[in-house]
Each structure stands twice: as structure tokens, then as C-alpha cells.
Steps between C-alpha positions, in 0.01 A plus 500: 500500500346834420130530518248768412371707794156390612221633716314279749201730536368856489272607776289811541346498845303767692582667825354209696695225310203396290532410132441764231686336211736210526663270248721206577756360245637222709370175658674584830162560644282217388174587671297811548544472877879494457485802274285690742723407794804623302328831421396547865848430624662731246256772587555460882881508442491813295222702636700699756753620243485823319538395130312806369785698331726220384463120457614284796658156479461212749584133521216287610475116495786474253330748273617857408211734519508851362207726609362852491193671646286782380184623683316176586663271254806276557693384188720186531723304262643166614801322355706193613795556736739480212335784300655841447332763725554772239301302237223438754496872582482589132196274455333649809568857378361416154182354662470792742551763236266338239222461749546871586476586132192276430319648811602858402685561828195397720677181639276385788297184576158632384645610161713190460189269562301701250778450245605140595493387139770756414719400790472131412581575137791705629633205693467276191697748295785512750538134572397179327559172670749654720707640216540876494365647176504884556586746772449827333185659644419696190521182278292298742231759533494554125451130433228479763306794366541484130246701311448286191627173355773682299595715801513828313413720807769509771379428853600855622234645258209289624234623728413300810182369354686405178773318691245310708295411191788376308643302797160330555493426124854352517399289796186373333705410194757317707228303684337390181817351335 
């Protein structure tokens, strides 16, 4: 039986292993304490590696975890032990690159926290319910930072303030639905 690749969670942790932005798509971790324990264990296992230039892959508690670090942020994508590592790595790279585009290259904890709404929208554009929707960073960032309802202005032509304003507007609209 062939199944669609799925993601268990996407984690963005700081250099101390604390949450910046996380989203779980699986009931494998039923409680908040289980999720926090998993995050701490993953961080502890990977913190001594040098995953700054390329993504690294590890097996942990019957999960495949693909991760990459930049400055004081640690990006993780988790899949089941039967998932294809290349697909997980593509999701990670899409997340990593789209966050870089949305934060205009200033990818660090302070900026990420100031733009947390954009990062969470980014995760929502990449994965929905564990199913991969999009991995192209330009498409993801463009959807997150649309300028108007009809999307006539491409993301690359927006100023930072326009991108932030439209992302906040998009978030407000999505919360009101």
C-alpha cells in the first residue's frame, strides 16, 4: 500500500532548546509535557553537530529528523521511520529558505519572535494536517506576504513594512473565518 508522505512536526527552537515556533501534526505526543520532552531530547541529541551549511539527518525514537541551524535558530522537520529522508529534507529546506525570505535574511531569534505570525503562517502554507502542500520557498513566502486580495504585486516587490502589514492582515482574516 502506497501512502502520501507525512510530517509529524515542524520545530523552530532557539540555541538553548526553547520553543520559538512549533507545530505538531500527529497525536504521537498527546500532552504538552510529552511534546516538551521530545523537543528537549531532540535538541540535546543534535546540539553538538554542525548542521550550519547542509541539513543533517538522524534517527531518534523511531522518527527521522532532518535539521539545520542558522545563527541562534535550530530548524527541525520530523517524519515517521518509513518516510523518505529526501522529502523531509525538501520540506526543511523550503521552511528554512522561506523564513529567510520573510525575515529578509535577518534570521535570528529576536527577528523571528518579532515576526512570529509570519513564521506560523509559513508553517501553515508548507504542511496542513501532516500533508505536504508546498516546498518552494518563493511560493510559500509569496502566499504568506500577499499584498492584496487579488495578489497583483509579487512578493519580491514588496517593502518590509508592506509585507508585514499584508501578513498581519492575512492572519487577521484567517482568524476571523
